[in-house]
C-alpha positions in Angstrom: -17.8 34.7 -72.9 -20.3 31.9 -72.1 -23.0 32.7 -69.6 -22.1 29.8 -67.1 -18.6 31.3 -67.0 -20.0 34.7 -66.2 -21.9 33.0 -63.4 -18.8 31.7 -61.8 -17.0 35.0 -62.1 -20.1 36.7 -60.5 -20.2 34.2 -57.5 -16.3 34.7 -57.1 -16.8 38.4 -56.9 -19.6 38.2 -54.4 -18.5 35.5 -52.0 -14.8 34.6 -52.6 -15.4 31.4 -54.6 -12.1 29.6 -54.8 -12.9 26.1 -56.0 -15.6 23.6 -56.9 -18.3 23.8 -54.3 -19.2 20.6 -52.4 -22.5 18.6 -53.0 -24.8 19.0 -49.9 -28.2 17.8 -48.8 -30.8 20.5 -49.3 -33.7 19.1 -47.2 -33.3 22.1 -44.7 -31.3 25.0 -46.2 -30.4 27.3 -43.4 -28.1 30.4 -43.1 -26.9 32.1 -39.9 -25.2 35.0 -41.6 -27.4 37.8 -43.3 -26.0 40.6 -45.4 -27.7 43.1 -47.5 -29.2 42.1 -50.8 -32.1 43.6 -52.8 -35.5 42.9 -51.1 -37.1 39.8 -52.5 -39.8 41.7 -54.1 -37.3 43.7 -56.2 -35.6 40.5 -57.5 -36.7 40.2 -61.0 -37.1 36.4 -61.0 -39.4 36.4 -58.1 -43.2 37.2 -58.9 -45.6 37.8 -56.2 -48.9 36.2 -56.8 -50.6 35.9 -53.6 -50.4 37.4 -50.2 -52.5 37.8 -46.9 -51.7 38.1 -43.2 -50.0 34.8 -43.1 -48.1 34.2 -46.4 -46.4 35.9 -49.3 -46.2 33.4 -52.3 -43.7 33.9 -55.1 -43.3 32.1 -58.4 -39.7 31.8 -59.5 -38.1 30.9 -62.7 -34.4 31.0 -63.5 -33.4 29.9 -67.0 -30.4 27.6 -67.5 -27.1 29.5 -67.4 -28.6 32.5 -65.5 -28.5 33.6 -61.8 -30.8 35.7 -59.5 -29.5 38.8 -57.9 -28.3 38.6 -54.3 -31.5 39.1 -52.5 -32.8 39.2 -48.8 -35.1 36.7 -47.1 -36.6 38.3 -44.1 -39.1 35.5 -43.2 -38.9 31.8 -42.6 -39.9 30.2 -45.9 -40.4 27.0 -47.7 -40.3 26.1 -51.4 -41.4 23.2 -53.8 -39.3 22.6 -56.9 -40.7 21.7 -60.3 -38.4 19.4 -62.2 -35.0 18.2 -61.1 -32.5 21.1 -60.5 -28.8 21.5 -60.5 -27.9 24.8 -58.8 -25.2 26.8 -57.0 -26.5 28.5 -53.9 -24.3 31.4 -52.8 -25.3 32.6 -49.3 -23.7 36.0 -48.4 -20.7 35.5 -46.0 -20.4 31.6 -46.9 -18.8 29.5 -49.4 -21.1 28.6 -52.4 -22.6 25.1 -52.3 -23.9 22.9 -55.0 -27.5 21.8 -54.9 -29.0 19.0 -56.7 -32.8 19.0 -55.9 -35.5 16.5 -56.9 -38.6 17.0 -58.7 -41.3 18.2 -56.2 -38.7 18.4 -53.5 -39.9 20.5 -50.4 -37.3 22.6 -48.6 -37.4 24.9 -45.5 -35.2 27.8 -44.8 -34.6 30.0 -41.7 -34.7 33.7 -41.7 -32.6 36.0 -42.1 -30.3 35.4 -45.0 -29.3 36.8 -48.4 -28.4 34.6 -51.2 -28.0 34.2 -54.9 -29.0 31.2 -56.9 -27.2 30.3 -60.1 -28.9 27.7 -62.4 -26.1 25.5 -63.7 -28.4 22.7 -65.0 -29.8 22.2 -68.4 -33.4 22.9 -67.5 -35.1 26.1 -66.1 -35.3 26.3 -62.3 -38.8 26.6 -61.4 -40.3 26.8 -57.9 -43.0 28.2 -55.6 -41.7 29.9 -52.5 -43.9 30.6 -49.5 -42.9 33.2 -47.1 -44.3 32.3 -43.7 -45.0 35.7 -42.0 -45.2 34.0 -38.5 -41.8 33.0 -37.2 -41.8 29.2 -37.2 -40.8 27.0 -34.3 -39.5 23.5 -34.4 -39.2 21.8 -37.8 -40.0 18.1 -38.6 -38.8 16.7 -41.9 -40.8 13.6 -42.8 -40.1 13.1 -46.6 -37.7 15.0 -48.8 -40.4 15.3 -51.7 -44.1 15.2 -52.6 -43.4 12.1 -54.6 -41.7 10.3 -51.8 -44.5 11.1 -49.4 -47.2 9.9 -51.8 -45.3 6.7 -52.6 -45.5 5.8 -48.9 -49.1 6.7 -48.4 -51.8 3.9 -48.9 -54.9 5.0 -50.8 -58.2 5.5 -48.7 -61.5 4.0 -49.9 -61.8 6.7 -52.7 -58.2 6.1 -53.9 -57.0 9.3 -52.4 -53.4 9.3 -51.0 -52.3 11.8 -48.3 -49.1 12.2 -46.3 -47.3 14.8 -44.1 -44.1 15.9 -46.0 -42.8 18.6 -43.5 -44.1 20.3 -40.4 -43.4 23.1 -37.9 -45.1 24.0 -34.8 -47.3 26.4 -36.8 -47.8 24.8 -40.4 -48.1 21.3 -41.8 -47.2 20.6 -45.4 -49.3 17.7 -46.8 -49.0 15.9 -50.1 -52.4 14.8 -51.7 -53.0 12.7 -54.7 -56.5 12.5 -56.2 -57.8 10.1 -58.9 -59.2 11.7 -62.0 -62.8 11.0 -61.1 -62.7 12.3 -57.5 -62.5 15.6 -55.5 -60.5 16.4 -52.5 -62.5 17.6 -49.6 -60.6 19.4 -46.8 -61.4 18.2 -43.3 -63.5 20.4 -41.0 -61.0 20.9 -38.4 -60.8 24.6 -37.9 -57.7 25.2 -40.2 -57.2 27.5 -42.9 -55.3 26.1 -46.0 -53.2 27.3 -48.9 -53.6 24.7 -51.7 -51.1 24.6 -54.5 -52.2 22.8 -57.7 -48.8 21.0 -58.6 -50.0 19.5 -62.0 -50.7 22.9 -63.6 -47.0 23.9 -63.7 -46.5 21.9 -67.0 -49.9 23.0 -68.5 -48.8 25.0 -71.6 -52.5 25.6 -72.7 -53.6 27.4 -69.4 -53.6 31.2 -69.4 -50.4 32.7 -67.9 -50.1 34.7 -64.7 -50.0 38.3 -65.6 -46.4 38.9 -64.4 -44.7 35.6 -64.9 -44.5 32.6 -67.2 -46.3 30.3 -64.7 -49.9 29.2 -65.6 -52.8 30.8 -63.8 -55.0 28.9 -61.3 -52.2 27.1 -59.5 -53.2 28.1 -55.8 -56.1 29.1 -53.7 -56.7 29.8 -50.1 -59.5 27.8 -48.4 -60.9 29.2 -45.2 -61.5 27.1 -42.2 -64.3 24.7 -42.5 -65.0 25.7 -46.0 -67.9 24.1 -48.0 -65.6 23.9 -51.1 -63.8 20.9 -52.5 -60.9 20.8 -55.1 -61.5 19.0 -58.4 -59.0 18.1 -61.1 -59.4 18.3 -64.9 -61.5 15.5 -66.4 -59.4 12.3 -66.9 -56.4 13.6 -65.1 -54.9 12.6 -61.8 -54.3 15.6 -59.4 -51.4 16.2 -57.0 -51.7 19.0 -54.4 -49.3 20.6 -51.8 -51.5 21.7 -49.0 -50.3 24.1 -46.3 -52.3 23.7 -43.2 -52.2 26.6 -40.6 -52.7 25.7 -36.9 -54.1 29.1 -35.9 -55.7 31.3 -38.7 -58.8 32.4 -36.9 -57.7 36.1 -37.3 -58.7 38.0 -40.4 -56.4 37.1 -43.3 -57.1 40.2 -45.3 -57.4 40.8 -49.0 -55.5 38.4 -51.3 -54.6 38.5 -55.0 -56.4 35.3 -55.6 -59.9 35.3 -57.1 -62.3 32.4 -56.7 -62.1 31.3 -60.5 -58.5 30.5 -60.3 -59.0 26.9 -59.4 -61.7 24.3 -59.9 -63.8 24.4 -56.7 -67.0 22.5 -56.1 -69.5 24.1 -53.8 -71.4 21.5 -51.6 
């Protein structure tokens, strides 16, 4: 039996799938009904690569024709997609829905919910999911993707483009594009930041993460008013997704990320 057929049978057994799922917008994916699934850290496609007192960050890859286990999300979260994706999202207690997600699309989901993602597309489904350990307030969607945000942002005097993609009362998600001969310097505004290096996902020559197929050096935590800047590889334009936290003055605790995982310039 083909794997895709197996996925549809699995979906039917879990949530009562009776027909082709409708196509829906996925800018904000929410679920009101939660039911038991395996904890997210026990779902084998989810690889924890960073955590502190404010976030848990997972790298996820689901091959074409495969599906995750039904798993539980206990925190508000957001994710960024690498490459176009064609998926079936089966939330526990609801009918499955078809999701067609754009490259570098950014999406937000409210806790709590359990779901299963089946990759019905031709390419691997890759994303980085950030669990926000503080419950998020009001959500404002500005652009559906990093690419759309950058297209709308005029360059500054150094050719750097920046634009808000999505925001809550607690966190702002900003897209940044930096020319090959420049570095991005975070503003001195008292905010801590999680910086995700979007270009590294397709770098087949970088060392791998120890527990996933993703390249190392994709993200770093920058403390408030840091003296560091983020520099791209020589001769290459750089795209970043920056999570800016409104109140991170408390101790963030020990993280998995070490200083040599990204290119940082010390002023």
